[in-house]
Structure formats: structure tokens, C-alpha cells
NUDO-640533 format. One line per field, with one value per residue (C-alpha): x, y, z; residue in three letters; residue number from 1. Coordinates in steps of 0.25 Angstrom, whole numbers. Last residue first. Layout:
# residues N
x	X  ...
y	Y  ...
z	Z  ...
resn	Ala  ...
resi	NUM  ...
END
This chain:
# residues 103
x	97  109  108  118  132  138  133  138  128  129  130  130  124  112  104  95  92  105  113  106  107  122  123  113  122  135  144  158  147  154  154  141  137  147  137  125  129  134  122  118  108  95  89  75  64  58  42  35  31  19  6  6  -4  -17  -18  -23  -11  -8  -20  -18  -2  -9  -19  -8  -2  -9  -16  -29  -26  -24  -36  -44  -38  -40  -53  -55  -48  -60  -63  -79  -77  -82  -67  -61  -67  -63  -49  -49  -55  -42  -33  -37  -36  -22  -19  -24  -17  -2  -5  -5  7  4  0
y	162  156  143  139  137  147  141  127  117  105  92  80  88  92  105  108  107  113  103  92  98  102  87  82  88  84  89  93  98  111  112  109  119  130  126  129  142  146  142  130  132  124  125  129  118  113  113  102  93  95  86  74  74  69  53  51  46  38  30  30  25  14  8  6  12  8  19  11  -1  11  18  5  2  17  16  3  9  17  34  37  47  58  65  50  49  63  60  48  53  64  52  47  60  61  48  50  65  57  49  33  24  15  0
z	193  199  203  214  212  218  231  230  227  235  232  242  252  241  245  236  220  215  219  216  201  202  207  196  185  189  178  190  201  202  186  186  196  189  175  179  189  175  167  162  149  149  135  135  139  125  123  125  115  105  110  101  89  90  87  73  65  77  77  61  63  73  64  55  41  27  25  24  34  44  40  42  55  59  58  64  77  77  74  78  89  80  83  80  65  61  64  58  45  46  50  36  28  35  29  13  14  19  7  9  5  -5  1
resn	Arg  Arg  Arg  His  Leu  His  Pro  Pro  Leu  Pro  Ala  Asp  Pro  Cys  Pro  Gly  Arg  Arg  Ala  Arg  Leu  Val  Ala  Ala  Val  Asn  Gly  Arg  Tyr  Phe  Ala  Leu  Ala  Asp  Arg  Asp  Thr  Glu  Ser  Leu  Glu  Tyr  Arg  Pro  Arg  Val  Ala  Pro  Ala  Ala  Pro  Lys  Pro  Pro  Ala  Leu  Arg  Arg  Trp  Val  Thr  Arg  Glu  Ser  Val  Gly  Leu  Gly  Asp  Ala  Val  Thr  Arg  Ala  His  Ala  Ala  Thr  Leu  Ala  Glu  Asp  Glu  Arg  Leu  Arg  Ser  Leu  Arg  Glu  Val  Ala  Ala  Arg  Arg  Lys  Glu  Ala  Ser  Val  Arg  Gly  Met
resi	103  102  101  100  99  98  97  96  95  94  93  92  91  90  89  88  87  86  85  84  83  82  81  80  79  78  77  76  75  74  73  72  71  70  69  68  67  66  65  64  63  62  61  60  59  58  57  56  55  54  53  52  51  50  49  48  47  46  45  44  43  42  41  40  39  38  37  36  35  34  33  32  31  30  29  28  27  26  25  24  23  22  21  20  19  18  17  16  15  14  13  12  11  10  9  8  7  6  5  4  3  2  1
END
């Protein structure tokens, strides 16, 4: 069987969408369209699915401050130690006052 044109696919999906809106769509309809288009029934259902929501906005890139660099150097690149020290008093990883985050 040859390829079905995009126009025929679009028409079939629009017809099934109207049937869905009228609450008359059945699995038999989807099977019939799948056979006619030469695709799987799953493909037909996938084409009928609502579009996925847009991806969330990307957070802006974080730029290291001079304080961040100093703290990382003090802890020899150990990011976890810097975070522990900044979260509060931690006896095993105190953060010297000159390395506290400046705003």
C-alpha cells in the first residue's frame, strides 16, 4: 500500500475529532481509520491526543560571584561543603565570615 497524503490524514483525524466532540467516537472508528491509512491504531489515538503543554521556561544561567569563587577555593572545589556551610552552623565545615554570601 502506498503512502497516504497528509491531506487525507488530516481529514481523517478531523473527522474523528468531530466524532469525539459529539461523544460518538468508538474504537471501531479508530481501527477503521488505522486500516485505511496503513498505520497502527495506537498511532491514530496518538494523533487524536491533545497537544502536550509547552515546556517550562528555562531558568536564567547562574553566574558565579567573586564570593562563590572564594568559597569554592577555600573548600578546594567541594560544592557540597560550601552549601552545608552556607545553610547554617555546621561544626565540621564552618564558613569564615569573609566567605558569606554578599548581596
